[in-house]
N, C-alpha and C positions, 0 to 999 in steps of 0.2 A: 510421280511417274518414274519408272526405271529407265536405264540407259543400256544400250548394247555396245560393247567395245571388244577389241581383240585382246586375248590374253594367252599365256603359256600354261598348259596344264600337264601334270604327270598323271596319266590315266591308270597306271597299275605298276606294281613293283618291278623295277628294272626295265620297264618299257620306255622307249624313246618319248621325249616330250613332244607335244604338238600344239599348234596355235588353234584356238577355238574362239567362238563368239561367247562372250561372258555377259551376263545380265547383272548390272549393278543397280541396286535399289536406291531410291532417294534416302538421305540420311534421316534416321529417327532421333529421338532424344539422346544427346550426348555423343552423336556420331558426326562424321564428316566424310564427304566425297572429295578425293584428291586427284587432280589430273597429274599423272606421273610424267616427269620429264626425263628422269634417268634412274636406272636400277642396276646395281652391281650383281654379277654372277658369283655367288658365294658357295663354298663347299657345303654349307648347310642345306642349300637347295638340292644339291646332288644327294645328300643323305636322305632327304625327303623322297626323291625319285627312287632311291634304292630300297626304301622301306626301313631305313635305319632310325627313323624318328617314331613313327607309328604306322598303322595300316589304314588310316582314314582317307583312302583314295576316293575320288580324284582330288589331287592337290592343285591349287592355284599357286604357282611358285613365285619367288621373288620377295625380298624383304629389305634390301639395302638401298633405300630410295630417297629421292627428293622430288618435290613437285609443288604445284599451286593448289591451294584449297579452292574448290569450286562451289561447294554447298556445305552448309552446316545445319544440324538439326536443332530442335528445341533445347534451350538451356545452355548452349555452347557459348562461352564468352572468351575463352583463351585464344581462339583463332577466329578469323573471319575470311569470307571469300576474297581472293586476291593475295592472301599471305603466301610467301614462299616458305616451305617447311621441309624439315628432315623428318622422316618417319622413324619411330622407334618401336620396339616390340615389348617394352616394359612400361606401359602406362600405369603410373602409380595410383593407388586407390585413395590414399589420404586417411584411411580409417583403421588399417590393420595394426598389429602390435609394433611392427617395425616403423611404420609411418608415425604412429603416436609417440614413439621414442625419439623422433627427429632423425630417423635413418631411412628415409624413403628410397634410397638406392637399393635397399634390401627388401622392398615391398613384397609381401607374401601373398598378395591378392591382386596382381596386375590384371588388367582387363582389356578386352577387344570389343569390336562391334558386335551387337546382338543379332542383327539381321544377317542372313547368309547371302553370299553371291552364288549364282547358279549358272548352269549351262542353259541353252535354249529350251531343252526338254524338261527343265525344272530340277535336274540333278544338282544337289547342293555341293558346293566346293569347300574344301578345307584350305583356308589361306595360310601359306607358310608363315610361321611365327605370328599369326594373327594379322598379317599385312596383305600378302598376295599382290605384289607390285610389278610382276611381269605382265602388266596390263596397262592399257591406255588410261584407265581410271580405276580406282579402288576405293572400297568403303572401309573405314577404320574408326576406332574410338577416337574422339577428338583429342584425348590425352596422349594419343600416339603421334600427334603432330607437334613439332617444336619449331616455332617461328625463328628464322635466322635472317641475316642480311641478304637481300636478293641479288647483291652484286656477285655472290659466289657462283662458281660454275656448278650446275646441277650434278654433273658427272663426278666431280670431286666431293661435293658436299654430301651426296647420298652415301658415300662410303663410311661416313661417321655413324650411319645407322646400324652398322654391325661390326665388320672385321677391323677397321681401323680403330674404332672406339674400343673394341675389346682388347687389342694389343696395347694401344697407347694408355688406356686406363689401367691395364695390368701393371704397367710401370709407375705411372703417376699416382693413381688412386690406391690400388691394392698394395703394391710394393713400396709405396711412399718413397721412391727414389729421391735422394736429396743431393745438393751441391757437393761435388767431390767424391761421391760414391763410385764404387766399381760395380758394374752390372754385366752379367752374362745372359745371353738369350739363346736358348736351344731351339732350333727350328726357325727358319727365316723365310717362310711364306708370307702371305699378306699380313697375318696377325703378328708373327714374329718380327717382321720388319717395322710394323707399327709400334711394337714395344721398343725397338731400337730408337725410333724417332722420338717416342715419349721419354726415354732415358736421356737423350740429348737435350730435349726441351727442359727437363727437370734439372739439368746441370751436372749430370754424371761426368766424372773425370775419365773413366775408362769403360768402354762399352765393347764387350767381346761377343761377336756373332758366331754361332756354331751351326753348321749344316753339312749335309752330304753333297750338296750341289754347288759347284763353284759359281754358277750364274746367280744364285740366290745370295751367296756371300758377297758378290760384287755389288748387287743392289743394296745390301746392308751397309757397305762402305759408303755408298752414295747418300745414305740416309743418316749417317752419323756414327757408324761403328768405327772404333779406333783400331780394333784388331779382329781378325777373322780366323776361325779354326775349321779346317776340313775334318769332319768326324771320322773319315776313313783313314786318317794318317796317324792314329795313335790313341792314347788314353785321354779322353776329353777332360776328365777330372784333373789329372796331373797337368795338362796343358793350361787349364784355367788357373790352377794354383801357381804355376810358374809365372804367369802373367800378372799375378797379384801378390808378389812378394812371398809366395809359398803358403799363403793363408786361405785363399779362396775369395770369391766375390761377395760383396755386401748383399746383393740381391741377385738371385738366379731365377729366370723366368722360363718355364717349360711351355713352349708354344706348340708342342707335338702331342703330348698327352698319352704317352705309352709308359709302362712300368720301367723300361730301360732308361728312357730319357728322364723320368722323374728321379730315379736313383742317381743319375749323373748330376741332376740339379741339387739333390740333397747333399751329396758329398762334395760338390764343387763350390759350396758357399762357405763363407768364413764362420767361425764360431759366433753364435748369436745373430747370424745373418738370416735372411728371409728367402724362402722358396715360394714362388707364385706359380700355380698351375692354371693356365688359361687354355691350353690345348684340351680338347674334349675326348675323354677315353670312350671306348665302346663297352657295352654292358658286361662282357665276359672277362674283362681285364681285372687282375688282382695284383696287389702289391705286398711284398714282405720286406720288412726292415727290422733289424735288431732294436728292440725297444730301448735298450741301454744307449744306443747311438742317438735315438730320438731325444732322449733325456739329456745325454751328455753334450750334444752339440748345441742345445738351447735354441734360441731364436724363434722363428715363426714359420709355420707351414700353412699357406693360405691358398684358397681357390678363388679365382676371379670370375664373377658372373657379370658378363657384359662390361668388363672393365670397371666394375663397381661405380658405374657412371650414374649421374642424375641428369637426364637429357636437358631439362629446363635450365640447369646450371652450366653444363659442360658444352653442349652443342654451340650456343651463341658465342661463348668465349673462344672455342677452338676455331670457329669460322672467322672471328675477328683476327686471330693470329694468322690464319691462312691469308686473309686479305692484306695483312701487314707484311707478307712475305716471310713469316717466321715459322710456318708450318707447311711443308711441301706435300699437300694432299694430291696434287697433280701427278706426282711421281708414282702413285699407286694405280693410275689409269693407264694400263698397258695398251688397250685398244677399245674402240667404241664399235658396237655392233647393233643389228636390228633384232626384233623379236624372233624372226625365223632362224637366227643363228645361235640360239641358246644351247641346243644340243651339241653343236660343234664346240662351243665354249667349254662345256663339260669335258669333252675329250681333251682339250688343251690343258685342262687342270692336271691331268695325269702326267703330262710331259714336263711340267714345271716351267713352261714357257712364259707364263703371264703372272703378274700380281693380281690384276683384276681386269676382266672383260666387263664392259659397262654397256647395257642396253640404253640407247638414246631413243626418245620418242619425238 
């Protein structure tokens, strides 16, 4: 039997979101129904609403979530009813060429639930990133559920499902920040500040936060930045070099994803250093760099997909660190809101007033 719950949909491009009754089917083979406890309001949800992802409207928004498994379908063994889980949007297949090579974090055939969730009139919904968690309950592939310690706050734990994991993983996994390294992070929203936190966790000696907004730089200091640079005050590249003995940082993370910031990251790194792009560009953006500089500066230019995380490996470990007081996930929860407040939360994003608004159920 299906269930009827409340959920937030984006009905059309640029239209305000609204709360509707959602029909959630019972889980089929390999699927699970999760009672959502908390879901962060991420920029990606806004991109869906604005038509920046695709035009498969209406969307059921929300993807940065934690909750309790309520039902599982045939063949599901990795989670059971009653488990506290973080939802992830890259359920690995175990069969593709990346998985077979022992690199499941790069899985090229991630999967979602097969059955659709619908409106009351039968209109099929497109769940954001295959999750759709701005709803009291959602249907996902069981592989999208990662069991973690239930002692964790759902509001904090759910943020590992997207933004915090993307930024933290960009530093720890993709950038391989090590003890004593110097790190610069360009862009200190939720993802960038998570990269700052990840660099501190990895033992970086110098962590330089760069942004245009003094409020974001202040938050970065609270999360472990040793230095902050207001990008309005001069040449970012020269400022980073000055703070690193004239050489540049060992790892520079671009959490903005624009040609201008990528060039800053490229030239602000030391010789043989690493650039990590975790900010998501838009389709029309292009980049031009002298090929001789790419060769001559050496090192690595990397893109970070979901922080190159493996949820089954990373989520439980990070929740353990959180419960030990070594990973301040609570710092990212600026406010808690209800389902009816999602549209207002999107407006707050533009002002830079919040790291994360989190819907609590």
